[in-house]
C-alpha positions as CSV (number, residue, x, y, z in Angstrom):
1,M,0.1,-0.1,-0.2
2,T,1.1,3.3,-1.1
3,Q,1.5,6.2,1.4
4,D,-1.5,8.4,-0.6
5,E,-3.5,4.7,-0.1
6,G,-3.1,4.8,3.4
7,S,-3.7,8.3,3.9
8,R,-7.4,7.4,2.8
9,R,-8.0,4.8,4.7
10,P,-6.3,5.2,8.2
11,D,-9.2,3.0,9.9
12,A,-8.1,-0.2,7.8
13,V,-4.3,0.8,8.6
14,E,-5.3,1.0,12.4
15,D,-7.8,-1.9,12.2
16,A,-5.5,-4.6,10.0
17,P,-3.7,-7.2,12.1
18,T,0.0,-7.6,11.7
19,A,2.8,-9.7,12.8
20,D,3.8,-7.3,15.1
21,R,0.3,-7.2,16.7
22,P,-0.8,-10.7,17.1
23,T,-4.5,-11.5,18.1
24,G,-5.3,-11.7,21.8
25,E,-2.4,-8.5,22.7
26,V,-3.8,-5.3,24.3
27,G,-5.4,-2.8,21.7
28,A,-5.7,-5.9,19.0
29,P,-9.1,-5.6,17.1
30,D,-10.0,-9.1,18.3
31,Q,-9.4,-10.7,21.4
32,Q,-11.8,-13.7,22.1
33,P,-10.6,-16.9,20.7
34,P,-11.7,-16.9,16.9
35,S,-13.9,-20.3,17.8
36,T,-15.9,-18.8,20.6
37,S,-16.2,-15.7,18.8
38,N,-17.6,-16.9,15.6
39,A,-19.3,-19.6,17.3
40,L,-22.0,-17.0,19.2
41,R,-22.2,-15.0,16.0
42,E,-23.1,-18.0,14.1
43,A,-26.2,-19.0,16.8
44,L,-27.1,-15.0,17.0
45,Q,-27.6,-15.2,13.4
46,S,-29.3,-18.1,13.4
47,M,-31.5,-16.4,15.3
48,M,-32.1,-13.3,13.6
49,S,-32.8,-15.0,10.4
50,S,-35.4,-17.3,11.4
51,S,-38.7,-17.1,9.5
52,V,-41.7,-15.2,10.7
53,L,-43.2,-18.7,11.0
54,V,-40.9,-19.8,13.3
55,T,-41.2,-17.0,15.6
56,V,-45.1,-17.8,15.0
57,G,-44.3,-21.6,16.0
58,A,-42.3,-20.7,19.2
59,V,-45.2,-19.0,20.1
60,V,-47.9,-21.5,19.7
61,L,-45.1,-24.2,21.3
62,A,-45.0,-21.8,24.3
63,L,-48.9,-21.5,24.6
64,V,-49.4,-25.7,24.4
65,I,-46.6,-25.8,27.2
66,G,-48.5,-23.6,29.1
67,S,-51.7,-25.4,28.6
68,V,-50.4,-28.3,30.0
69,L,-49.1,-26.4,33.1
70,I,-52.5,-25.0,33.4
71,L,-53.6,-28.6,33.7
72,V,-51.0,-29.6,36.3
73,G,-51.9,-26.8,38.4
74,D,-56.1,-27.4,38.3
75,T,-57.7,-29.1,41.4
76,A,-60.4,-29.7,39.2
77,V,-58.3,-31.6,36.7
78,Q,-56.8,-33.5,38.9
79,S,-59.4,-35.0,40.8
80,T,-60.7,-36.2,37.4
81,L,-57.3,-38.3,36.8
82,G,-58.2,-40.6,39.2
83,Y,-60.9,-42.0,37.2
84,L,-59.7,-41.1,33.8
85,F,-60.7,-44.6,32.1
86,Q,-64.2,-44.9,33.2
87,R,-65.6,-41.8,32.5
88,P,-62.8,-39.7,30.2
89,G,-65.3,-37.0,29.5
90,D,-64.9,-35.7,32.4
91,F,-61.6,-35.4,32.2
92,F,-61.7,-33.5,29.1
93,R,-64.2,-31.1,29.9
94,E,-62.6,-30.0,33.1
95,A,-59.2,-29.7,31.6
96,G,-61.1,-27.9,28.2
97,R,-62.7,-25.4,30.7
98,A,-59.3,-24.6,32.9
99,I,-57.5,-24.0,29.9
100,S,-60.3,-21.5,28.4
101,D,-60.6,-19.9,31.3
102,S,-57.2,-19.3,31.9
103,Y,-56.6,-17.7,28.4
104,V,-60.0,-16.0,28.2
105,A,-59.0,-14.5,31.7
106,L,-55.3,-13.4,30.4
107,F,-57.2,-12.1,27.2
108,Q,-59.6,-9.5,29.4
109,G,-56.5,-8.6,31.0
110,A,-54.6,-7.9,28.3
111,I,-56.9,-6.9,25.3
112,Y,-60.2,-6.2,26.6
113,D,-62.4,-6.6,29.5
114,S,-65.9,-8.0,28.7
115,E,-66.7,-8.2,31.8
116,A,-66.1,-5.0,32.7
117,T,-69.0,-2.5,33.9
118,T,-68.0,0.0,32.2
119,A,-66.4,1.3,28.5
120,E,-63.7,2.9,30.2
121,R,-62.6,-0.1,32.2
122,R,-63.1,-2.2,29.4
123,V,-60.8,-0.8,27.1
124,R,-58.1,-0.2,29.8
125,P,-56.3,-3.5,29.5
126,L,-55.3,-2.6,26.0
127,T,-53.8,0.9,26.9
128,E,-52.0,-1.4,30.0
129,T,-50.4,-3.3,27.7
130,L,-49.6,-0.2,25.9
131,T,-48.2,1.1,28.6
132,I,-46.2,-1.4,29.6
133,A,-44.9,-2.2,26.5
134,V,-43.5,1.4,26.0
135,P,-39.7,0.5,28.1
136,L,-39.6,-2.7,26.8
137,I,-40.0,-1.8,23.3
138,F,-37.0,1.3,23.8
139,A,-34.6,-1.0,25.2
140,G,-35.8,-4.0,23.0
141,L,-34.7,-1.4,20.1
142,G,-31.6,-0.9,21.7
143,I,-30.6,-4.5,22.2
144,G,-31.2,-6.0,18.7
145,L,-29.2,-3.1,17.4
146,T,-26.2,-4.3,19.1
147,F,-27.4,-7.9,17.9
148,R,-27.3,-6.9,14.3
149,V,-23.8,-5.7,14.9
150,G,-22.5,-8.9,16.0
151,L,-22.5,-7.7,19.9
152,F,-24.5,-9.5,23.0
153,N,-25.5,-6.8,24.7
154,I,-26.5,-8.0,28.1
155,G,-26.3,-4.7,30.1
156,G,-29.5,-3.2,29.0
157,Q,-30.7,-3.2,32.9
158,S,-27.5,-1.2,33.9
159,Q,-28.4,1.5,31.1
160,L,-31.9,1.9,31.7
161,V,-30.8,2.3,35.7
162,L,-28.0,5.0,34.7
163,G,-30.7,6.7,31.8
164,A,-33.4,7.0,35.1
165,I,-31.4,8.2,37.2
166,L,-29.9,11.4,35.1
167,G,-33.6,11.4,33.8
168,A,-35.2,12.1,37.1
169,W,-32.5,14.3,38.7
170,V,-33.4,16.5,36.1
171,G,-36.7,16.1,36.4
172,F,-37.3,17.1,40.5
173,A,-33.8,19.3,40.7
174,L,-34.2,21.8,37.8
175,D,-37.3,24.2,37.3
176,M,-37.7,24.7,33.6
177,P,-40.6,25.2,31.1
178,P,-43.1,22.6,30.4
179,V,-41.8,21.5,26.7
180,V,-38.3,22.3,27.6
181,H,-38.1,20.2,31.2
182,I,-39.3,17.1,29.1
183,V,-37.0,17.2,25.8
184,V,-33.6,18.2,28.6
185,V,-35.2,15.1,30.7
186,L,-35.1,12.9,27.7
187,F,-31.8,14.2,26.7
188,A,-30.2,13.6,30.0
189,A,-31.3,10.4,30.2
190,A,-30.3,9.0,26.9
191,L,-27.0,10.5,27.7
192,G,-27.0,8.6,31.0
193,G,-27.5,5.2,29.0
194,A,-25.3,6.0,26.0
195,I,-22.2,6.0,28.9
196,A,-23.1,2.7,30.5
197,G,-23.4,1.5,26.7
198,A,-20.1,3.0,25.6
199,I,-17.7,1.9,28.5
200,P,-18.1,-2.0,27.4
201,G,-18.2,-0.9,23.8
202,V,-14.8,0.3,24.8
203,L,-13.1,-1.9,27.1
204,K,-14.1,-4.2,23.9
205,A,-12.6,-2.0,21.1
206,R,-9.8,-1.1,23.1
207,F,-8.6,-4.3,25.2
208,G,-10.9,-7.3,23.9
209,A,-12.9,-7.8,26.9
210,H,-16.1,-9.6,25.7
211,E,-19.0,-7.5,25.9
212,V,-21.1,-10.4,27.6
213,I,-18.9,-10.3,30.8
214,T,-18.3,-6.3,30.8
215,T,-22.0,-5.9,30.5
216,I,-23.3,-8.4,33.3
217,M,-21.0,-7.1,35.9
218,L,-22.0,-3.6,35.1
219,N,-25.5,-4.9,35.9
220,N,-24.7,-5.6,39.4
221,T,-22.5,-2.7,39.7
222,S,-25.4,-0.4,38.2
223,R,-28.0,-1.8,40.9
224,Y,-25.6,-1.1,44.3
225,F,-25.1,2.5,42.3
226,L,-28.9,3.2,42.2
227,L,-29.1,2.2,46.1
228,W,-26.4,4.2,46.8
229,V,-27.4,7.4,45.0
230,L,-31.2,7.0,46.5
231,G,-29.0,7.8,50.0
232,T,-27.5,10.7,49.1
233,G,-28.6,14.5,49.8
234,A,-29.7,14.9,46.4
235,F,-31.8,12.5,45.9
236,L,-33.4,12.3,49.6
237,S,-37.2,12.9,50.2
238,A,-39.5,12.1,53.2
239,T,-39.7,8.0,51.4
240,P,-36.4,6.3,52.4
241,Q,-35.0,4.7,49.1
242,V,-37.3,6.6,46.7
243,S,-36.6,10.3,45.4
244,P,-38.5,13.6,45.2
245,G,-41.2,13.4,42.8
246,L,-40.5,14.5,38.8
247,A,-41.9,18.3,38.6
248,E,-45.3,18.4,36.6
249,T,-43.4,19.6,33.7
250,A,-41.3,16.8,33.6
251,R,-43.7,14.5,33.2
252,L,-44.8,12.7,29.7
253,P,-48.2,14.1,29.3
254,L,-51.2,11.6,28.8
255,L,-52.6,10.5,25.5
256,L,-56.2,9.4,27.0
257,G,-56.6,11.7,30.0
258,G,-56.2,11.3,33.4
259,S,-58.3,7.6,33.9
260,F,-55.2,6.0,31.9
261,R,-51.7,5.6,32.3
262,L,-50.8,5.3,28.4
263,H,-48.1,8.4,28.0
264,L,-46.7,10.1,25.0
265,G,-44.3,7.7,25.5
266,F,-45.4,5.2,22.8
267,V,-46.2,7.5,20.1
268,L,-42.4,8.6,20.7
269,V,-41.1,4.4,20.7
270,L,-43.2,4.4,17.6
271,L,-40.9,7.4,16.4
272,T,-37.7,5.9,17.5
273,A,-38.5,2.5,15.9
274,F,-38.9,4.1,12.5
275,A,-35.8,6.1,13.2
276,V,-33.8,2.7,13.8
277,W,-35.2,1.3,10.7
278,W,-33.8,4.0,8.8
279,L,-30.7,3.9,10.0
280,M,-30.1,0.4,10.2
281,E,-31.3,-0.2,5.9
282,R,-31.1,3.1,4.5
283,S,-28.2,4.8,5.9
284,V,-24.1,4.6,5.3
285,L,-23.7,4.1,9.0
286,G,-26.3,1.4,9.0
287,F,-24.7,-0.9,6.4
288,Q,-21.3,-0.5,8.1
289,M,-23.1,-2.1,11.3
290,R,-24.5,-4.8,9.6
291,A,-21.6,-5.7,7.3
292,V,-19.9,-6.0,11.1
293,G,-21.9,-8.3,12.3
294,V,-21.9,-10.2,9.4
295,N,-18.5,-10.8,9.1
296,P,-16.1,-8.3,10.8
297,E,-12.6,-9.3,9.1
298,A,-14.2,-8.7,5.5
299,A,-15.7,-5.4,6.9
300,R,-12.0,-4.2,8.4
301,T,-10.7,-5.2,4.7
302,A,-13.2,-3.1,3.3
303,G,-12.0,-0.2,5.1
304,M,-14.6,0.1,8.2
305,S,-12.9,0.8,11.5
306,V,-14.6,-2.0,13.3
307,R,-13.4,-0.4,16.7
308,K,-15.4,2.3,16.2
309,I,-18.7,0.7,15.1
310,T,-18.3,-1.3,18.1
311,V,-18.3,1.5,20.5
312,L,-20.9,3.8,18.7
313,A,-23.3,0.6,18.6
314,M,-23.2,-0.1,21.8
315,A,-23.6,3.8,22.9
316,L,-26.5,4.0,20.3
317,A,-28.2,0.8,22.3
318,G,-27.4,2.5,25.6
319,T,-29.2,5.8,24.7
320,L,-32.0,3.7,23.7
321,C,-32.1,1.8,26.7
322,G,-31.6,5.0,28.3
323,L,-34.5,6.2,27.5
324,A,-37.1,2.9,28.6
325,G,-35.2,4.2,31.6
326,A,-37.2,8.2,31.2
327,M,-40.3,6.0,30.4
328,Q,-40.1,5.1,33.6
329,V,-39.7,7.9,35.7
330,A,-41.1,10.5,34.0
331,G,-44.2,8.3,32.0
332,T,-45.5,5.9,34.9
333,E,-44.1,6.0,38.2
334,G,-42.9,9.6,38.3
335,R,-40.4,9.3,40.6
336,L,-36.7,7.2,41.0
337,T,-37.4,4.1,43.3
338,G,-34.6,1.6,44.0
339,S,-36.6,-1.3,41.9
340,V,-37.1,1.3,39.1
341,Y,-36.0,-1.2,36.5
342,G,-38.1,-4.3,37.6
343,S,-36.6,-7.1,34.8
344,I,-37.0,-4.9,31.6
345,G,-33.5,-4.7,31.0
346,F,-33.2,-8.7,30.6
347,D,-37.3,-8.4,29.4
348,A,-35.8,-6.4,26.5
349,I,-33.3,-9.4,25.4
350,T,-36.1,-11.9,25.0
351,V,-38.1,-9.3,23.0
352,A,-35.1,-8.6,20.7
353,L,-35.0,-12.1,19.8
354,L,-38.2,-12.6,19.7
355,G,-38.7,-9.9,16.9
356,R,-35.7,-11.5,15.0
357,S,-34.1,-7.6,15.7
358,R,-36.0,-5.1,13.5
359,P,-38.4,-3.1,14.7
360,L,-41.5,-3.7,13.4
361,G,-41.0,-7.2,15.1
362,T,-39.2,-5.7,18.0
363,V,-42.6,-3.2,18.6
364,L,-44.8,-6.7,18.3
365,A,-42.7,-8.7,20.7
366,G,-42.8,-6.1,23.1
367,I,-46.7,-5.5,22.7
368,L,-46.7,-9.2,23.3
369,F,-44.8,-9.4,26.6
370,G,-46.6,-6.3,27.7
371,A,-49.6,-8.0,26.7
372,L,-48.5,-11.4,28.8
373,A,-47.6,-8.6,31.9
374,A,-50.8,-7.0,31.7
375,G,-52.9,-10.2,31.5
376,G,-51.3,-12.4,34.2
377,R,-52.5,-10.2,36.9
378,I,-56.5,-11.1,35.8
379,M,-55.7,-14.5,35.2
380,S,-54.2,-15.3,38.8
381,S,-58.0,-13.4,40.3
382,R,-60.2,-14.9,38.0
383,A,-58.9,-18.2,36.7
384,G,-56.8,-19.0,39.6
385,T,-53.8,-19.7,37.7
386,E,-50.5,-18.8,39.3
387,A,-49.0,-15.8,38.0
388,E,-45.9,-17.0,37.2
389,L,-47.2,-19.2,34.2
390,V,-46.4,-15.8,32.3
391,T,-42.3,-15.8,33.7
392,V,-42.7,-19.4,32.5
393,L,-44.2,-18.9,28.9
394,Q,-41.8,-15.8,28.6
395,A,-38.9,-18.1,29.3
396,V,-40.2,-20.9,26.5
397,I,-40.6,-18.8,24.0
398,V,-36.7,-17.2,24.5
399,L,-35.6,-21.7,24.5
400,L,-37.6,-22.2,21.4
401,I,-36.5,-18.9,19.7
402,A,-33.0,-20.3,20.6
403,A,-33.2,-23.6,19.2
404,P,-35.1,-22.5,15.8
405,P,-34.7,-26.6,14.1
406,L,-36.8,-27.7,16.8
407,V,-39.6,-25.1,15.9
408,R,-39.1,-25.7,12.1
409,S,-39.0,-29.8,13.0
410,V,-42.1,-29.9,15.2
411,F,-44.1,-28.0,12.3
412,R,-42.4,-29.1,9.4
413,L,-40.9,-25.8,8.4
414,P,-38.4,-25.5,5.3
415,A,-35.1,-24.7,6.8
416,P,-33.3,-21.4,5.5
417,G,-31.3,-22.5,2.0
418,G,-33.3,-25.4,2.0
419,P,-34.1,-27.3,-0.8
420,R,-38.0,-25.7,-0.8
421,T,-36.7,-22.6,0.2
422,R,-34.3,-22.4,-2.9
423,A,-37.1,-23.3,-5.1
424,K,-39.8,-20.5,-4.0
425,E,-36.3,-17.8,-4.6
426,V,-35.9,-19.1,-8.5
427,A,-39.3,-19.1,-8.9
428,A,-39.6,-15.3,-7.4
């Protein structure tokens, strides 16, 4: 390479491995053993390349497994097992009743409550579903973005927490005009999340630290950091481990009035999903991110800076997760608490996998998980089903999404690149 060519491609020179800087040395672009990194990357690409039918099949299988668990936990069904062969009709009748009651109650708690006495209470479940889905979608978009870059970002929890801390402080400590105050809260939360996301990105790009380990460690660090922050003078209030309430000018306005919790964050998350789609599918930066996710060595050879894209992708993911924290403190909670993050950061991983790391799929997956969370409460109270069944359903969906060949074998779906798939491509 000539001197002029080197000046035109500084990133390629910086990232190119040389004999004087072998892999595994501090500052080398790829620190992980090739076999481990390639295996993780291939597994992630396999999950993201699954068809929509595989995703739907995973949800259907999860509901079937949930039905079995409902039967196991129902006392009336258990009593009919003692005389199953004498009167099998009783077993099937009770089994149908237990399954239908549970899933009808789940639908009533998530979408439309037909047993409510007023129109407002009938549609409230749907608004609750969308409210719960908002932070899940924000965080899922961030996690999914890193998945497409080939990074295993497990630190959505820490990025959400730091975003919530900065957003909450700006919300109750500063006095600003209404619209300006909300914008500053969102910016502060995004900045906090970006910082938390950039830290493991820099550690990976500069020192080769695996992002799975660093993000998991940051999750624990952020949890204790939040408890410490709530005990400092800046966050003290009349209630221990609870910050002062955010000013009304810093709260996201409600979309449907005071009777519902659905706030402006739902509109913002839809706009953000569109922005992420444009970034990944229509911009040069998005093309570079996808190229690094498919083959970082080829991207480096083409002149792309894998280091910079790694840091930038983690920072962007942290920005989105930080906005999820803003949805909690400025949308639903109105203050910062020690449990403000819940399990959103971890559920977002499932949402991103279920949505195949695509914005539209992530939005739909977030709404599905919001529906499960909202409907699980009503299912437990009306049908007597354990509320933990919702958690089991979510876990089973993750397991099935992580094993696409199993779902394809159950429903006899064609494998990617198989003869049936290639025949359809040729016909098209």
